[in-house]
C-alpha positions as CSV (number, residue, x, y, z in Angstrom):
1,M,0.0,-0.4,-0.4
2,P,1.2,3.4,-1.0
3,D,2.3,6.1,1.8
4,V,-0.2,8.4,2.4
5,E,0.2,12.4,3.1
6,K,-1.1,13.5,6.2
7,I,-3.9,15.2,5.7
8,F,-5.2,18.8,8.3
9,T,-8.7,20.4,9.2
10,I,-9.0,24.0,9.4
11,K,-9.7,23.2,12.9
12,D,-5.9,21.2,13.1
13,V,-4.4,24.0,11.6
14,C,-6.0,26.3,14.4
15,D,-5.1,24.1,17.0
16,F,-1.6,23.5,16.3
17,L,-0.9,27.3,15.6
18,G,-3.7,28.8,17.9
19,A,-4.8,31.0,15.5
20,P,-8.6,31.7,14.8
21,R,-10.3,30.2,12.1
22,A,-10.5,33.7,10.4
23,S,-7.1,34.2,10.2
24,V,-6.4,30.2,8.6
25,I,-8.7,30.8,6.4
26,R,-7.5,34.5,5.0
27,W,-3.9,32.9,4.8
28,I,-5.9,30.3,2.6
29,K,-7.7,33.1,0.3
30,K,-4.5,35.2,-0.2
31,G,-2.5,32.0,-1.2
32,R,0.0,31.9,2.0
33,L,-1.0,28.9,2.6
34,L,-1.6,26.2,-0.1
35,A,-4.9,24.7,0.8
36,F,-8.0,22.7,-1.3
37,K,-12.0,22.2,-0.8
38,L,-13.5,18.7,-0.7
39,P,-15.8,18.0,-3.1
40,Y,-19.4,20.0,-3.5
41,G,-16.9,22.5,-2.0
42,R,-17.5,23.2,1.4
43,L,-15.1,21.9,3.4
44,W,-10.8,23.6,3.3
45,R,-8.1,20.4,3.8
46,I,-4.1,21.2,4.0
47,K,-1.8,18.6,3.5
48,K,1.1,18.0,6.1
49,S,3.3,18.8,3.0
50,D,1.8,22.2,2.8
51,F,1.4,23.1,6.2
52,L,4.8,22.3,6.9
53,A,5.9,24.7,4.2
54,F,3.9,27.1,5.5
55,I,5.3,26.9,8.8
56,E,8.8,27.2,7.4
57,A,8.2,30.0,5.3
58,G,7.3,31.9,8.8
59,E,9.9,31.3,10.7
60,K,12.2,32.2,7.7
61,E,9.9,36.0,7.9
62,Y,10.4,36.2,11.5
63,I,14.2,35.2,11.3
64,E,14.6,38.4,8.6
65,Y,12.1,40.4,10.8
66,E,14.1,40.2,14.3
67,S,17.9,40.6,11.8
68,E,16.4,44.0,10.5
69,K,15.1,45.3,14.7
70,D,18.6,44.5,15.3
71,D,20.5,46.6,13.1
């Protein structure tokens, strides 16, 4: 059986990041967090690899911000 990538719900992402649902949906709509809708278009889902990429991008932005603040 092939490996299947873990899929997260909006609630999973909210719980992990401690972020409000509206923020997560805003990140999705702005293209910062890649996600897809299930058939019939009601529920968002996020692949684990896309979620990890989002977290890494946020860490890079934070590091750049902190280094600029120190200058």
